[in-house]
N, CA, C and O of each residue as an XYZ file, in Angstrom:
712
protein
N      24.376     -5.139    -28.729
C      22.947     -5.141    -28.988
C      22.627     -3.915    -29.849
O      23.031     -2.796    -29.533
N      21.914     -4.141    -30.912
C      21.533     -3.051    -31.800
C      20.496     -2.168    -31.121
O      19.778     -2.592    -30.215
N      20.444     -0.923    -31.592
C      19.526      0.053    -30.996
C      18.076     -0.437    -31.049
O      17.342     -0.302    -30.069
N      17.662     -1.001    -32.179
C      16.277     -1.459    -32.296
C      16.018     -2.669    -31.404
O      14.909     -2.830    -30.895
N      17.026     -3.523    -31.208
C      16.863     -4.665    -30.304
C      16.664     -4.201    -28.867
O      15.893     -4.797    -28.116
N      17.361     -3.137    -28.491
C      17.241     -2.599    -27.135
C      15.800     -2.194    -26.842
O      15.270     -2.503    -25.774
N      15.162     -1.499    -27.794
C      13.801     -1.022    -27.579
C      12.767     -2.142    -27.679
O      11.618     -1.959    -27.279
N      13.163     -3.292    -28.206
C      12.266     -4.446    -28.260
C      12.457     -5.367    -27.060
O      11.720     -6.338    -26.891
N      13.445     -5.060    -26.235
C      13.723     -5.868    -25.053
C      12.506     -5.879    -24.133
O      11.880     -4.846    -23.899
N      12.179     -7.069    -23.615
C      11.024     -7.190    -22.721
C      11.199     -6.351    -21.459
O      10.230     -5.807    -20.929
N      12.431     -6.250    -20.984
C      12.698     -5.447    -19.783
C      12.426     -3.975    -20.068
O      11.794     -3.294    -19.260
N      12.893     -3.483    -21.203
C      12.687     -2.073    -21.553
C      11.200     -1.792    -21.759
O      10.694     -0.761    -21.317
N      10.508     -2.700    -22.423
C       9.064     -2.520    -22.637
C       8.335     -2.498    -21.297
O       7.479     -1.643    -21.069
N       8.675     -3.442    -20.404
C       8.058     -3.464    -19.076
C       8.322     -2.160    -18.332
O       7.395     -1.549    -17.801
N       9.585     -1.731    -18.291
C       9.935     -0.506    -17.556
C       9.230      0.716    -18.132
O       8.744      1.563    -17.383
N       9.172      0.812    -19.462
C       8.499      1.956    -20.089
C       7.007      1.945    -19.760
O       6.434      2.981    -19.419
N       6.385      0.781    -19.861
C       4.960      0.661    -19.556
C       4.707      0.962    -18.079
O       3.784      1.702    -17.740
N       5.531      0.386    -17.205
C       5.406      0.619    -15.766
C       5.557      2.104    -15.440
O       4.722      2.673    -14.737
N       6.616      2.733    -15.947
C       6.850      4.153    -15.653
C       5.735      5.030    -16.210
O       5.328      5.998    -15.568
N       5.238      4.697    -17.406
C       4.128      5.456    -17.978
C       2.864      5.339    -17.140
O       2.190      6.335    -16.880
N       2.545      4.118    -16.718
C       1.367      3.913    -15.865
C       1.513      4.630    -14.530
O       0.583      5.283    -14.056
N       2.695      4.500    -13.928
C       2.899      5.118    -12.617
C       2.875      6.642    -12.726
O       2.329      7.317    -11.853
N       3.457      7.180    -13.779
C       3.401      8.630    -14.002
C       1.948      9.073    -14.182
O       1.537     10.103    -13.646
N       1.173      8.290    -14.938
C      -0.249      8.601    -15.107
C      -0.981      8.613    -13.775
O      -1.774      9.515    -13.504
N      -0.712      7.602    -12.936
C      -1.313      7.561    -11.599
C      -0.896      8.784    -10.797
O      -1.733      9.443    -10.179
N       0.384      9.086    -10.806
C       0.914     10.201    -10.021
C       0.233     11.515    -10.416
O      -0.185     12.287     -9.554
N       0.128     11.758    -11.708
C      -0.504     12.998    -12.173
C      -1.987     13.023    -11.815
O      -2.496     14.054    -11.376
N      -2.683     11.908    -11.994
C      -4.098     11.827    -11.611
C      -4.259     12.091    -10.118
O      -5.160     12.820     -9.703
N      -3.384     11.495     -9.317
C      -3.472     11.671     -7.874
C      -3.185     13.118     -7.480
O      -3.961     13.725     -6.742
N      -2.090     13.664     -7.962
C      -1.682     15.013     -7.563
C      -2.632     16.101     -8.058
O      -2.868     17.080     -7.351
N      -3.174     15.943     -9.249
C      -3.992     17.001     -9.837
C      -5.486     16.834     -9.606
O      -6.229     17.814     -9.665
N      -5.942     15.611     -9.343
C      -7.382     15.387     -9.211
C      -7.741     14.771     -7.850
O      -8.472     15.374     -7.064
N      -7.232     13.588     -7.585
C      -7.678     12.837     -6.409
C      -7.255     13.466     -5.088
O      -8.064     13.562     -4.165
N      -6.011     13.891     -4.986
C      -5.552     14.481     -3.716
C      -6.246     15.815     -3.429
O      -6.706     16.019     -2.306
N      -6.340     16.737     -4.409
C      -7.086     17.972     -4.115
C      -8.557     17.704     -3.771
O      -9.132     18.399     -2.933
N      -9.156     16.719     -4.402
C     -10.537     16.353     -4.113
C     -10.633     15.840     -2.679
O     -11.551     16.217     -1.951
N      -9.706     14.993     -2.267
C      -9.571     14.581     -0.880
C     -10.428     13.426     -0.409
O     -10.109     12.806      0.606
N     -11.484     13.122     -1.095
C     -12.417     12.101     -0.600
C     -11.817     10.693     -0.578
O     -12.077      9.926      0.349
N     -11.024     10.350     -1.581
C     -10.429      9.016     -1.604
C      -9.434      8.857     -0.459
O      -9.447      7.845      0.242
N      -8.570      9.855     -0.268
C      -7.625      9.817      0.853
C      -8.372      9.682      2.173
O      -8.024      8.848      3.009
N      -9.395     10.500      2.357
C     -10.142     10.504      3.613
C     -10.836      9.170      3.848
O     -10.861      8.666      4.971
N     -11.403      8.594      2.780
C     -12.066      7.296      2.907
C     -11.081      6.224      3.372
O     -11.374      5.467      4.298
N      -9.914      6.161      2.731
C      -8.930      5.127      3.079
C      -8.373      5.367      4.482
O      -8.191      4.418      5.245
N      -8.102      6.625      4.825
C      -7.594      6.940      6.166
C      -8.625      6.561      7.229
O      -8.281      5.927      8.227
N      -9.879      6.942      7.021
C     -10.925      6.623      8.000
C     -11.097      5.116      8.161
O     -11.253      4.619      9.277
N     -11.067      4.392      7.044
C     -11.194      2.943      7.114
C     -10.014      2.328      7.857
O     -10.200      1.456      8.706
N      -8.814      2.772      7.544
C      -7.610      2.263      8.210
C      -7.667      2.544      9.707
O      -7.418      1.655     10.521
N      -7.993      3.777     10.064
C      -8.032      4.163     11.479
C      -9.115      3.401     12.236
O      -8.877      2.921     13.344
N     -10.289      3.289     11.650
C     -11.396      2.592     12.308
C     -11.053      1.125     12.550
O     -11.272      0.605     13.644
N     -10.518      0.464     11.534
C     -10.204     -0.958     11.681
C      -9.007     -1.182     12.601
O      -8.981     -2.161     13.347
N      -8.016     -0.293     12.561
C      -6.876     -0.407     13.485
C      -7.346     -0.204     14.920
O      -6.900     -0.904     15.829
N      -8.248      0.755     15.123
C      -8.775      0.988     16.469
C      -9.547     -0.235     16.968
O      -9.395     -0.640     18.121
N     -10.374     -0.823     16.100
C     -11.117     -2.039     16.485
C     -10.150     -3.175     16.823
O     -10.377     -3.922     17.775
N      -9.084     -3.304     16.054
C      -8.097     -4.353     16.309
C      -7.389     -4.127     17.645
O      -7.153     -5.075     18.393
N      -7.054     -2.882     17.941
C      -6.458     -2.564     19.245
C      -7.406     -2.958     20.378
O      -6.973     -3.493     21.399
N      -8.688     -2.693     20.195
C      -9.677     -3.045     21.215
C      -9.797     -4.560     21.369
O      -9.968     -5.058     22.482
N      -9.709     -5.293     20.260
C      -9.717     -6.760     20.327
C      -8.528     -7.254     21.143
O      -8.641     -8.236     21.877
N      -7.388     -6.573     21.018
C      -6.187     -6.935     21.784
C      -6.255     -6.458     23.232
O      -5.315     -6.669     23.999
N      -7.369     -5.811     23.613
C      -7.564     -5.418     25.004
C      -7.137     -4.005     25.354
O      -7.092     -3.656     26.533
N      -6.826     -3.193     24.376
C      -6.407     -1.811     24.642
C      -7.624     -0.891     24.689
O      -8.559     -1.043     23.904
N      -7.600      0.062     25.616
C      -8.569      1.155     25.602
C      -8.016      2.189     24.633
O      -6.836      2.537     24.692
N      -8.860      2.672     23.754
C      -8.378      3.531     22.668
C      -9.086      4.873     22.659
O     -10.092      5.076     23.339
N      -8.537      5.773     21.876
C      -9.191      7.044     21.584
C      -8.980      7.340     20.110
O      -8.058      6.824     19.480
N      -9.841      8.170     19.582
C      -9.656      8.617     18.201
C     -10.213     10.019     18.058
O     -11.143     10.419     18.759
N      -9.628     10.740     17.148
C     -10.058     12.094     16.824
C     -10.300     12.118     15.329
O      -9.369     11.998     14.533
N     -11.548     12.271     14.960
C     -11.914     12.243     13.548
C     -12.004     13.652     12.983
O     -13.014     14.028     12.389
N     -10.949     14.421     13.169
C     -10.863     15.758     12.611
C     -10.812     15.643     11.086
O     -10.151     14.741     10.572
N     -11.487     16.526     10.350
C     -11.495     16.412      8.887
C     -10.109     16.535      8.238
O      -9.901     16.022      7.139
N      -9.176     17.195      8.891
C      -7.856     17.369      8.281
C      -6.807     16.429      8.847
O      -5.819     16.134      8.174
N      -7.000     15.951     10.073
C      -6.021     15.075     10.721
C      -6.760     13.958     11.435
O      -7.695     14.218     12.192
N      -6.357     12.731     11.206
C      -6.978     11.590     11.888
C      -5.969     11.040     12.885
O      -4.872     10.637     12.500
N      -6.329     11.022     14.150
C      -5.456     10.519     15.205
C      -6.151      9.375     15.920
O      -7.325      9.479     16.276
N      -5.427      8.285     16.130
C      -5.919      7.189     16.964
C      -4.788      6.776     17.887
O      -3.621      7.077     17.634
N      -5.141      6.090     18.951
C      -4.093      5.619     19.843
C      -4.637      4.882     21.034
O      -5.845      4.718     21.204
N      -3.710      4.441     21.851
C      -4.020      3.783     23.111
C      -4.167      4.876     24.155
O      -3.358      5.803     24.205
N      -5.210      4.770     25.000
C      -5.406      5.768     26.061
C      -4.113      5.964     26.845
O      -3.399      5.007     27.145
N      -3.828      7.222     27.170
C      -2.629      7.555     27.927
C      -1.423      7.882     27.064
O      -0.357      8.208     27.587
N      -1.581      7.799     25.729
C      -0.484      8.148     24.819
C      -0.889      9.367     23.999
O      -2.040      9.801     24.030
N       0.071      9.904     23.271
C      -0.257     11.023     22.378
C      -0.915     10.539     21.094
O      -1.420     11.342     20.309
N      -0.910      9.236     20.881
C      -1.565      8.677     19.712
C      -0.707      8.725     18.465
O       0.480      9.049     18.501
N      -1.343      8.396     17.379
C      -0.677      8.297     16.093
C      -1.489      9.073     15.078
O      -2.693      8.857     14.936
N      -0.835      9.970     14.378
C      -1.482     10.742     13.331
C      -1.404      9.952     12.037
O      -0.332      9.476     11.664
N      -2.525      9.806     11.351
C      -2.548      9.119     10.057
C      -2.856     10.162      8.993
O      -3.952     10.721      8.951
N      -1.893     10.409      8.151
C      -2.050     11.402      7.096
C      -2.103     10.759      5.723
O      -1.994      9.541      5.583
N      -2.272     11.593      4.722
C      -2.364     11.108      3.348
C      -1.182     10.228      2.935
O      -1.397      9.206      2.283
N       0.053     10.583      3.287
C       1.171      9.729      2.855
C       1.155      8.333      3.485
O       1.826      7.425      2.996
N       0.396      8.161      4.560
C       0.397      6.884      5.293
C      -0.817      6.019      4.983
O      -0.987      4.962      5.591
N      -1.659      6.443      4.058
C      -2.905      5.711      3.856
C      -2.778      4.498      2.936
O      -3.703      3.690      2.856
N      -1.660      4.359      2.251
C      -1.438      3.184      1.421
C      -1.790      3.349     -0.045
O      -1.523      2.442     -0.834
N      -2.380      4.474     -0.445
C      -2.767      4.642     -1.847
C      -1.574      4.528     -2.791
O      -1.687      3.938     -3.865
N      -0.446      5.082     -2.401
C       0.749      4.995     -3.239
C       1.184      3.540     -3.387
O       1.622      3.124     -4.459
N       1.063      2.775     -2.314
C       1.414      1.354     -2.379
C       0.439      0.586     -3.264
O       0.846     -0.308     -4.006
N      -0.850      0.929     -3.190
C      -1.839      0.299     -4.068
C      -1.465      0.551     -5.528
O      -1.508     -0.356     -6.359
N      -1.096      1.803     -5.825
C      -0.744      2.174     -7.197
C       0.531      1.473     -7.648
O       0.604      0.985     -8.776
N       1.526      1.420     -6.788
C       2.783      0.754     -7.128
C       2.530     -0.718     -7.459
O       2.985     -1.213     -8.490
N       1.817     -1.401     -6.596
C       1.490     -2.811     -6.821
C       0.697     -2.987     -8.120
O       1.032     -3.833     -8.949
N      -0.350     -2.184     -8.288
C      -1.214     -2.313     -9.465
C      -0.449     -2.078    -10.759
O      -0.646     -2.799    -11.738
N       0.426     -1.073    -10.771
C       1.176     -0.798    -11.999
C       2.184     -1.904    -12.294
O       2.431     -2.213    -13.459
N       2.770     -2.506    -11.261
C       3.641     -3.666    -11.494
C       2.872     -4.764    -12.223
O       3.356     -5.322    -13.207
N       1.683     -5.065    -11.738
C       0.901     -6.162    -12.314
C       0.379     -5.789    -13.696
O       0.430     -6.606    -14.616
N      -0.122     -4.570    -13.854
C      -0.626     -4.142    -15.161
C       0.470     -4.122    -16.217
O       0.223     -4.467    -17.373
N       1.670     -3.725    -15.835
C       2.769     -3.608    -16.795
C       3.390     -4.957    -17.143
O       4.017     -5.097    -18.193
N       3.223     -5.940    -16.278
C       3.846     -7.241    -16.503
C       2.904     -8.121    -17.322
O       1.687     -8.043    -17.149
N       3.440     -8.948    -18.203
C       2.570     -9.799    -19.018
C       1.701    -10.720    -18.162
O       2.077    -11.126    -17.063
N       0.556    -11.023    -18.694
C      -0.352    -11.939    -18.013
C      -1.772    -11.729    -18.487
O      -2.095    -10.721    -19.116
N      -2.598    -12.680    -18.180
C      -3.987    -12.653    -18.616
C      -4.771    -11.567    -17.874
O      -4.617    -11.386    -16.666
N      -5.605    -10.856    -18.614
C      -6.442     -9.821    -18.002
C      -7.459    -10.449    -17.057
O      -7.878     -9.826    -16.082
N      -7.848    -11.676    -17.349
C      -8.774    -12.392    -16.466
C      -8.160    -12.527    -15.068
O      -8.840    -12.313    -14.064
N      -6.887    -12.878    -15.011
C      -6.220    -13.022    -13.718
C      -5.903    -11.664    -13.094
O      -5.981    -11.505    -11.876
N      -5.548    -10.692    -13.922
C      -5.268     -9.350    -13.388
C      -6.518     -8.769    -12.728
O      -6.426     -8.047    -11.736
N      -7.698     -9.094    -13.294
C      -8.962     -8.544    -12.788
C      -9.258     -8.973    -11.353
O      -9.935     -8.244    -10.629
N      -8.775    -10.121    -10.929
C      -8.975    -10.527     -9.529
C      -7.711    -10.366     -8.693
O      -7.797    -10.128     -7.488
N      -6.533    -10.493     -9.314
C      -5.287    -10.440     -8.550
C      -5.017     -9.029     -8.019
O      -4.565     -8.871     -6.885
N      -5.289     -8.017     -8.824
C      -5.034     -6.636     -8.380
C      -5.927     -6.266     -7.194
O      -5.399     -5.811     -6.179
N      -7.255     -6.438     -7.268
C      -8.067     -6.114     -6.079
C      -7.699     -6.950     -4.851
O      -7.702     -6.443     -3.729
N      -7.382     -8.227     -5.064
C      -6.978     -9.074     -3.927
C      -5.686     -8.562     -3.302
O      -5.559     -8.516     -2.078
N      -4.730     -8.180     -4.142
C      -3.469     -7.636     -3.641
C      -3.664     -6.328     -2.905
O      -3.039     -6.091     -1.871
N      -4.532     -5.475     -3.436
C      -4.814     -4.196     -2.773
C      -5.434     -4.448     -1.397
O      -5.070     -3.791     -0.422
N      -6.363     -5.394     -1.318
C      -6.959     -5.724     -0.012
C      -5.910     -6.255      0.962
O      -5.932     -5.912      2.144
N      -5.002     -7.080      0.477
C      -3.939     -7.610      1.335
C      -3.000     -6.493      1.797
O      -2.603     -6.460      2.962
N      -2.649     -5.590      0.903
C      -1.794     -4.450      1.265
C      -2.515     -3.560      2.276
O      -1.905     -3.077      3.230
N      -3.804     -3.348      2.068
C      -4.589     -2.533      3.004
C      -4.636     -3.202      4.385
O      -4.485     -2.533      5.408
N      -4.846     -4.516      4.408
C      -4.852     -5.243      5.687
C      -3.490     -5.126      6.375
O      -3.418     -4.949      7.591
N      -2.421     -5.225      5.600
C      -1.075     -5.072      6.175
C      -0.879     -3.660      6.715
O      -0.220     -3.473      7.738
N      -1.445     -2.668      6.035
C      -1.331     -1.284      6.509
C      -2.112     -1.094      7.813
O      -1.672     -0.357      8.696
N      -3.248     -1.743      7.933
C      -4.019     -1.696      9.183
C      -3.204     -2.319     10.318
O      -3.162     -1.782     11.425
N      -2.560     -3.448     10.040
C      -1.681     -4.073     11.042
C      -0.504     -3.162     11.384
O      -0.080     -3.095     12.538
N       0.019     -2.466     10.383
C       1.128     -1.522     10.602
C       0.702     -0.410     11.546
O       1.415     -0.099     12.501
N      -0.448      0.189     11.292
C      -0.958      1.268     12.146
C      -1.219      0.739     13.558
O      -0.897      1.403     14.544
N      -1.799     -0.448     13.650
C      -2.034     -1.070     14.956
C      -0.717     -1.259     15.698
O      -0.602     -0.912     16.873
N       0.265     -1.805     15.013
C       1.581     -2.010     15.617
C       2.230     -0.714     16.059
O       2.834     -0.655     17.130
N       2.112      0.328     15.244
C       2.694      1.623     15.612
C       2.003      2.209     16.841
O       2.659      2.822     17.683
N       0.688      2.026     16.953
C      -0.023      2.497     18.154
C       0.475      1.767     19.397
O       0.631      2.375     20.456
N       0.720      0.481     19.271
C       1.243     -0.288     20.408
C       2.661      0.173     20.742
O       3.016      0.284     21.915
N       3.465      0.439     19.730
C       4.826      0.938     19.963
C       4.788      2.273     20.697
O       5.589      2.503     21.603
N       3.861      3.161     20.313
C       3.731      4.454     21.009
C       3.416      4.223     22.484
O       3.883      4.971     23.342
N       2.629      3.192     22.781
C       2.251      2.912     24.172
C       3.389      2.252     24.953
O       3.613      2.580     26.118
N       4.101      1.333     24.322
C       5.117      0.538     25.016
C       6.494      1.212     25.014
O       7.132      1.317     26.061
N       6.945      1.663     23.861
C       8.284      2.263     23.711
C       8.229      3.411     22.707
O       8.678      3.258     21.572
N       7.684      4.558     23.111
C       7.491      5.650     22.155
C       8.778      6.115     21.474
O       8.734      6.674     20.378
N       9.918      5.886     22.118
C      11.184      6.313     21.506
C      11.512      5.500     20.245
O      12.368      5.905     19.459
N      10.847      4.373     20.048
C      11.076      3.535     18.874
C      10.102      3.827     17.725
O      10.193      3.208     16.665
N       9.182      4.755     17.932
C       8.180      5.043     16.903
C       8.813      5.473     15.587
O       8.532      4.878     14.546
N       9.654      6.486     15.616
C      10.216      7.005     14.362
C      10.992      5.945     13.598
O      10.848      5.829     12.381
N      11.816      5.170     14.300
C      12.593      4.129     13.625
C      11.667      3.113     12.961
O      11.834      2.788     11.785
N      10.691      2.612     13.720
C       9.804      1.583     13.176
C       8.910      2.120     12.070
O       8.627      1.411     11.104
N       8.463      3.360     12.198
C       7.655      3.960     11.144
C       8.476      4.148      9.879
O       8.015      3.839      8.780
N       9.691      4.655     10.034
C      10.523      4.991      8.879
C      11.162      3.770      8.230
O      11.286      3.722      7.007
N      11.566      2.798      9.013
C      12.318      1.670      8.459
C      11.565      0.347      8.516
O      11.223     -0.212      7.474
N      11.308     -0.152      9.696
C      10.776     -1.507      9.849
C       9.514     -1.728      9.022
O       9.461     -2.636      8.193
N       8.506     -0.901      9.248
C       7.229     -1.140      8.583
C       7.263     -0.784      7.104
O       6.575     -1.423      6.308
N       8.043      0.216      6.715
C       8.155      0.516      5.284
C       8.813     -0.637      4.545
O       8.370     -1.025      3.464
N       9.871     -1.182      5.132
C      10.534     -2.324      4.498
C       9.562     -3.493      4.382
O       9.485     -4.135      3.335
N       8.824     -3.770      5.447
C       7.865     -4.878      5.410
C       6.797     -4.668      4.335
O       6.408     -5.621      3.661
N       6.325     -3.443      4.170
C       5.309     -3.173      3.150
C       5.876     -3.387      1.746
O       5.211     -3.976      0.894
N       7.089     -2.918      1.502
C       7.694     -3.110      0.180
C       8.039     -4.573     -0.072
O       7.959     -5.036     -1.210
N       8.420     -5.305      0.964
C       8.662     -6.748      0.820
C       7.353     -7.448      0.436
O       7.357     -8.343     -0.410
N       6.248     -7.051      1.045
C       4.948     -7.626      0.696
C       4.627     -7.374     -0.777
O       4.208     -8.290     -1.484
N       4.819     -6.151     -1.238
C       4.540     -5.827     -2.639
C       5.440     -6.642     -3.561
O       4.981     -7.174     -4.571
N       6.712     -6.738     -3.217
C       7.642     -7.532     -4.023
C       7.216     -9.004     -4.042
O       7.265     -9.648     -5.090
N       6.802     -9.533     -2.894
C       6.365    -10.934     -2.820
C       5.121    -11.163     -3.683
O       5.016    -12.185     -4.362
N       4.190    -10.225     -3.658
C       2.999    -10.347     -4.504
C       3.374    -10.299     -5.981
O       2.828    -11.050     -6.790
N       4.296     -9.424     -6.327
C       4.745     -9.331     -7.711
C       5.430    -10.630     -8.125
O       5.197    -11.124     -9.229
N       6.270    -11.188     -7.259
C       6.946    -12.449     -7.567
C       5.937    -13.590     -7.702
O       6.105    -14.474     -8.542
N       4.894    -13.569     -6.879
C       3.826    -14.557     -7.024
C       3.199    -14.435     -8.411
O       2.945    -15.438     -9.077
N       2.954    -13.203     -8.836
C       2.405    -12.963    -10.169
C       3.341    -13.505    -11.243
O       2.907    -14.202    -12.161
N       4.618    -13.185    -11.126
C       5.609    -13.608    -12.118
C       5.680    -15.135    -12.186
O       5.732    -15.707    -13.274
N       5.682    -15.783    -11.042
C       5.850    -17.246    -11.000
C       4.589    -18.008    -11.405
O       4.683    -19.091    -11.983
N       3.419    -17.459    -11.110
C       2.184    -18.225    -11.301
C       1.318    -17.785    -12.479
O       0.566    -18.596    -13.020
N       1.406    -16.533    -12.883
C       0.397    -16.032    -13.818
C       0.945    -15.400    -15.088
O       0.178    -14.805    -15.846
N       2.233    -15.507    -15.347
C       2.771    -14.928    -16.576
C       2.718    -15.957    -17.698
O       2.741    -17.161    -17.440
N       2.647    -15.487    -18.943
C       2.609    -16.423    -20.074
C       3.813    -17.364    -20.037
O       4.933    -16.964    -19.718
N       3.547    -18.613    -20.372
C       4.609    -19.610    -20.367
C       4.741    -20.319    -19.035
O       5.449    -21.321    -18.933
N       4.065    -19.810    -18.009
C       4.068    -20.447    -16.692
C       2.769    -21.232    -16.555
O       1.770    -20.919    -17.201
N       2.797    -22.244    -15.717
C       1.570    -22.989    -15.443
C       0.648    -22.079    -14.648
O       1.002    -21.632    -13.557
N      -0.537    -21.803    -15.191
C      -1.469    -20.903    -14.516
C      -2.167    -21.623    -13.379
O      -2.540    -22.791    -13.491
N      -2.335    -20.903    -12.289
C      -3.077    -21.436    -11.148
C      -4.559    -21.401    -11.469
O      -5.016    -20.549    -12.230
N      -5.291    -22.304    -10.904
C      -6.735    -22.364    -11.165
C      -7.468    -21.274    -10.448
O      -8.691    -21.177    -10.557
């Protein structure tokens, strides 16, 4: 393959666009959004509030601590679960969004698919936090394993599945869904 053909490869163009977008997100997050803190706090508070409500729907008595620097929720009688900036899902939202933005497809479809995917990822993160709170109550020795492996793998599988849905249904040359 000639050098110029390599740089015209669709895979190389996708990877360059994806990496550029993700780097842009990373720099914006690290230099502006994270120091500002409001976006992280909003997503953490929403996740914690909805996970706590879901635990209550399942019949658990809960507690929460809405400290400005640390958000803790849990089932009464446990030490609870700390929800920090790395666990709020913003990085996953960015990863998913940059996959879709970098991949070919109609902007009309991207305009609804990205917010829908972010909402689905956020809902999955709420279920993850709910599940981790239950694990702390039932088998606290399994918390670290499930937090580090089980739920992270499930979240990345969800993002991959959404991306594959995009590739199969909404890329040029594919039959577009209505």
